C-alpha positions in Angstrom: -6.9 -15.4 12.2 -4.6 -16.3 15.0 -1.8 -18.6 16.1 -1.2 -17.1 19.5 -2.3 -18.7 22.7 -5.7 -18.2 24.1 -7.1 -19.5 27.3 -10.4 -20.7 25.7 -8.7 -22.5 22.8 -6.9 -25.7 23.0 -3.3 -25.6 21.5 -4.2 -28.2 18.9 -7.1 -26.2 17.6 -5.0 -23.1 17.2 -2.2 -25.1 15.5 -4.6 -26.8 13.1 -6.3 -23.4 12.2 -3.0 -21.8 11.7 -1.8 -24.6 9.4 -4.9 -24.3 7.3 -4.6 -20.6 6.9 -0.8 -20.6 6.3 -1.0 -23.0 3.3 -2.4 -20.3 1.1 0.5 -18.0 1.8 3.0 -20.8 1.3 1.4 -22.0 -2.0 0.2 -18.8 -3.7 1.3 -15.5 -2.1 5.2 -15.8 -2.1 5.5 -16.3 -5.9 3.4 -13.3 -6.5 5.6 -11.2 -4.2 8.8 -12.3 -6.0 7.5 -11.1 -9.4 6.2 -7.8 -7.9 9.5 -7.1 -6.2 11.5 -7.5 -9.4 9.1 -5.3 -11.4 8.8 -2.6 -8.7 12.5 -2.3 -8.2 13.2 -2.2 -11.9 10.5 0.3 -12.7 11.0 2.7 -9.8 14.8 2.5 -10.0 14.6 3.6 -13.6 12.3 6.5 -12.7 14.8 7.7 -10.1 17.6 7.3 -12.6 15.7 9.4 -15.2 14.9 12.1 -12.7 18.5 12.4 -11.5 20.0 12.4 -15.0 17.5 14.2 -17.2 15.6 16.8 -15.0 17.1 20.2 -14.5 17.6 21.5 -10.9 15.8 22.8 -9.0 13.2 20.2 -9.5 9.6 21.2 -10.3 7.3 20.4 -7.3 5.7 17.7 -9.4 9.1 16.1 -9.9 9.8 16.2 -6.2 6.5 14.4 -5.2 7.0 11.9 -8.0 10.6 11.2 -6.8 9.4 10.7 -3.3 6.7 8.3 -4.5 9.4 6.3 -6.3 11.6 6.2 -3.3 8.6 5.1 -1.1 7.8 2.4 -3.7 11.4 1.2 -3.6 11.5 1.0 0.1 8.2 -0.9 0.1 9.6 -3.3 -2.5 12.6 -3.9 -0.3 10.4 -5.0 2.5 9.0 -7.9 0.4 12.0 -10.3 0.2 11.8 -11.0 4.0 8.1 -11.9 3.5 9.0 -14.1 0.6 11.5 -16.1 2.7 9.0 -16.1 5.5 6.1 -17.4 3.4 8.2 -20.0 1.5 7.4 -23.4 2.8 7.6 -24.0 5.7 6.3 -20.7 6.9 9.1 -19.7 9.3 10.6 -16.4 10.5 14.3 -16.8 11.1 15.4 -13.2 11.4 14.7 -12.5 15.0 12.2 -10.4 16.9 13.7 -6.9 16.1 13.8 -7.6 12.4 10.1 -8.8 12.6 9.0 -5.6 14.2 11.1 -3.4 11.8 10.0 -5.2 8.7 6.3 -4.8 9.7 6.8 -1.1 10.4 8.6 -0.6 7.1 5.8 -2.4 5.3 3.1 -0.1 6.8 5.2 3.1 6.7 6.0 2.8 3.0 2.5 1.7 2.2 1.1 5.0 3.6 3.9 7.1 2.3 3.0 5.9 -1.2 -0.6 6.9 -0.7 0.4 10.2 0.7 2.6 11.2 -2.3 -0.1 10.0 -4.7 -2.4 12.5 -3.0 0.3 15.2 -3.2 0.8 14.5 -7.0 -3.0 14.7 -7.5 -3.4 18.0 -5.6 -0.4 19.5 -7.3 -1.9 18.7 -10.7 -5.2 20.1 -9.5 -3.5 23.5 -8.7 -1.6 23.6 -11.9 -4.6 22.8 -14.1 -7.5 24.4 -12.3 -5.7 27.2 -10.5 -2.7 27.9 -12.7 -2.1 31.5 -11.7 -2.0 30.5 -8.0 0.3 27.6 -8.7 2.8 29.6 -10.7 2.8 32.5 -8.2 2.9 30.6 -5.0 4.0 26.9 -5.3 7.7 26.6 -5.1 10.2 23.6 -4.8 10.9 24.5 -1.2 7.2 24.1 -0.4 7.2 20.6 -2.0 10.3 19.6 0.0 8.7 20.8 3.2 5.5 18.9 2.5 7.5 15.8 1.7 9.4 16.0 4.9 6.2 16.5 6.9 4.6 13.6 5.0 7.4 11.2 6.0 7.0 12.2 9.6 3.2 11.8 9.4 3.3 8.3 7.9 6.0 7.2 10.4 3.7 8.3 13.2 0.7 6.5 11.6 2.8 3.3 11.3 4.4 3.5 14.8 1.8 1.4 16.7 3.0 -1.5 14.5 5.8 -1.8 16.9 3.3 -2.4 19.8 1.1 -4.9 18.0 3.6 -6.9 15.9 5.2 -9.9 17.7 6.7 -13.3 17.3 5.0 -16.5 18.1 7.6 -19.1 19.1 7.3 -22.8 18.7 5.2 -24.5 21.4 7.1 -25.7 24.3 7.3 -29.4 24.9 6.5 -30.4 21.3 10.1 -31.2 20.4 9.2 -30.6 16.8 11.5 -29.1 14.2 10.2 -26.6 11.7 9.0 -28.5 8.7 6.1 -28.4 6.3 4.5 -31.3 8.1 5.4 -29.9 11.5 4.4 -26.1 11.5 4.1 -26.2 15.3 7.9 -26.1 15.4 8.1 -22.9 13.3 8.4 -19.3 14.5 5.8 -16.9 13.2 6.1 -13.1 12.7 2.7 -11.6 13.0 1.9 -8.0 12.0 -1.4 -8.1 13.9 -2.0 -8.0 17.7 -2.2 -11.0 20.0 -5.5 -12.1 21.2 -5.5 -10.0 24.4 -4.9 -6.8 22.4 -7.2 -7.6 19.5 -9.9 -4.9 20.3 -7.3 -2.2 20.4 -5.9 -3.4 17.1 -9.3 -3.3 15.5 -9.7 0.3 16.5 -6.2 1.0 15.1 -7.2 -0.7 11.8 -10.2 1.6 11.6 -8.0 4.6 12.1 -5.8 3.4 9.2 -8.8 2.9 7.0 -10.0 6.6 7.6 -6.7 8.5 7.8 -4.4 6.3 5.8 -6.7 5.4 3.0 -10.2 6.9 3.0 -9.2 10.6 3.4 -6.3 10.6 0.8 -8.6 8.8 -1.7 -11.3 11.3 -1.2 -8.8 14.1 -1.9 -7.4 12.3 -4.9 -10.9 11.7 -6.3 -12.0 15.3 -5.9 -8.7 16.6 -7.5 -8.9 14.4 -10.5 -12.6 15.1 -10.9 -11.9 18.8 -11.1 -9.1 18.2 -13.5 -11.3 16.1 -15.7 -14.1 18.6 -15.7 -11.8 21.5 -16.5 -10.3 19.7 -19.5 -13.4 18.1 -20.9 -15.2 21.4 -20.9 -12.3 23.3 -22.6 -13.2 23.8 -26.3 -9.5 24.4 -27.2 -8.5 20.8 -26.5 -8.9 18.2 -29.1 -10.8 14.9 -28.6 -7.6 12.7 -28.7 -6.0 14.9 -26.1 -9.0 14.7 -23.9 -8.9 11.0 -24.3 -5.3 10.9 -23.2 -6.0 13.0 -20.1 -9.0 10.7 -19.4 -6.6 7.7 -19.4 -4.3 9.4 -16.9 -7.1 10.6 -14.6 -9.1 7.4 -14.8 -6.1 5.2 -14.5 -4.9 7.0 -11.3 -8.3 6.6 -9.6 -8.8 3.0 -10.7 -5.3 2.0 -9.7 -5.9 3.5 -6.2 -9.3 2.0 -5.8 -8.1 -1.5 -6.9 -4.9 -1.6 -4.9 -5.5 0.1 -1.6 -9.2 0.1 -0.8 -9.7 -3.7 -1.1 -6.8 -4.3 1.2 -8.0 -2.0 3.9 -11.6 -3.2 3.8 -10.5 -6.9 3.8 -8.0 -6.2 6.6 -10.7 -4.9 8.9 -13.1 -7.7 8.0 -10.4 -10.3 8.6 -9.8 -8.9 12.1 -13.5 -9.1 12.8 -13.6 -12.7 11.6 -10.7 -13.5 13.9 -12.6 -12.0 16.9 -15.7 -14.0 16.0 -13.6 -17.3 15.7 -12.0 -16.7 19.1 -15.4 -16.1 20.8 -16.6 -19.5 19.4 -13.4 -21.3 20.1 -14.5 -22.6 23.5 -17.5 -24.3 22.0 -15.4 -26.4 19.5 -15.3 -30.1 20.4 -12.5 -31.1 18.0 -10.0 -29.7 15.6 -12.1 -30.4 12.5 -14.9 -28.3 14.0 -12.5 -25.4 14.6 -11.3 -25.5 11.1 -14.8 -25.6 9.7 -15.6 -22.4 11.6 -12.8 -20.5 9.8 -14.1 -18.0 7.2 -11.7 -19.2 4.5 -13.4 -17.2 1.7 -12.8 -14.0 3.6 -9.2 -15.0 4.5 -8.5 -15.8 0.8 -9.9 -12.5 -0.2 -7.6 -10.8 2.4 -4.6 -12.6 1.0 -5.5 -11.6 -2.6 -5.8 -8.0 -1.5 -2.3 -8.2 0.0 -1.0 -9.1 -3.4 -2.8 -6.2 -5.0 -0.9 -3.6 -2.9 2.6 -4.3 -4.3 1.0 -4.4 -7.8 0.4 -0.7 -7.5 4.1 -0.1 -7.0 4.7 -1.9 -10.3 2.3 0.4 -12.2 3.2 3.7 -10.6 6.2 4.3 -12.9 4.0 3.7 -15.9 1.1 5.8 -14.7 3.1 8.7 -13.4 5.9 8.9 -16.0 5.4 7.1 -19.3 1.8 7.9 -19.7 1.9 11.4 -18.3 4.9 12.5 -20.3 3.2 11.8 -23.6 0.3 14.3 -22.8 0.5 17.6 -24.7 -1.8 20.3 -25.9 -1.5 24.0 -26.8 -4.2 25.5 -24.6 -5.8 24.8 -21.3 -8.4 26.5 -19.2 -7.2 30.1 -19.0 -3.5 29.6 -18.0 -0.8 32.2 -18.0 0.3 34.0 -21.1 -3.0 34.7 -22.6 -4.5 31.4 -21.8 -1.6 29.2 -23.0 -0.8 26.2 -20.9 0.7 22.8 -21.7 -0.5 19.4 -20.4 3.2 19.2 -19.3 1.7 20.5 -16.0 -0.2 17.3 -15.6 2.9 15.2 -15.9 5.1 14.7 -12.9 8.1 14.2 -15.2 7.9 17.6 -16.8 8.9 20.9 -15.2 
């Protein structure tokens, strides 16, 4: 929804609508972000410490991609404290315009870098399991470092329009109100979405993020894990318990992706559409109560819930890509090198 000015909406209606929507962030979202910040920093910090102290150099490509994922998740976690302070009642941004733009950029940049490196890990596992001869003969650490560098540049470019759309909404002139829970009109807002005049362009940008930032990487990840699962399940040399362990890894990766990233992107686009519909109807509202009644609160609550699911993925990545994966072992796998011998170590990003 919106708290920016609009020629067809009275300031009182905008303020009342904004207050109604903000209360959900003030009451529920910020405590969730605090917990997720602590868990994500602790888990991913331990992963990087393990990589730096226990893995031999040069790192295996799987280690490189997993380390990049941990770095991305850490950066993403470090973007949460400003949001916590912002959402804590009263909802007020006190860090200035430049910090607002940079925080929103970091939020998006590290979100899509996490998705990118999850995709890299999935494709690397696919090559190691389904095409082991090619992986052993052609995939080198220098390739993983080059792909990682290109990936950071790609996600930075994908998140760059955030600088254009994000903006501050300053307290309304002439109100004389100080920022307080009961006087939200005196508070400054840091919005990561576009103002009303640029909302159509922002909706197009949101669709681009859905396709390039989420949909395409998920498709590649799903195809890679499907091929891995088929190769392992059809191999007679792997025992049932070992197949079950691989199923946990493969299924867990897909489910975590689907639960964390897909709902956020879908709800984000739907929320932008709901905001557009509300603005179109705004001129017909006769009072503030009617304006609030027209808000799609169910959709907005779903969007806020999906925002809480995204950092949750950063909390589970260390478990999924290290602890679970490092326990997987078997003696033979789908025609690998040395007479068909291959270890499930190749599935693990923590094993070289």
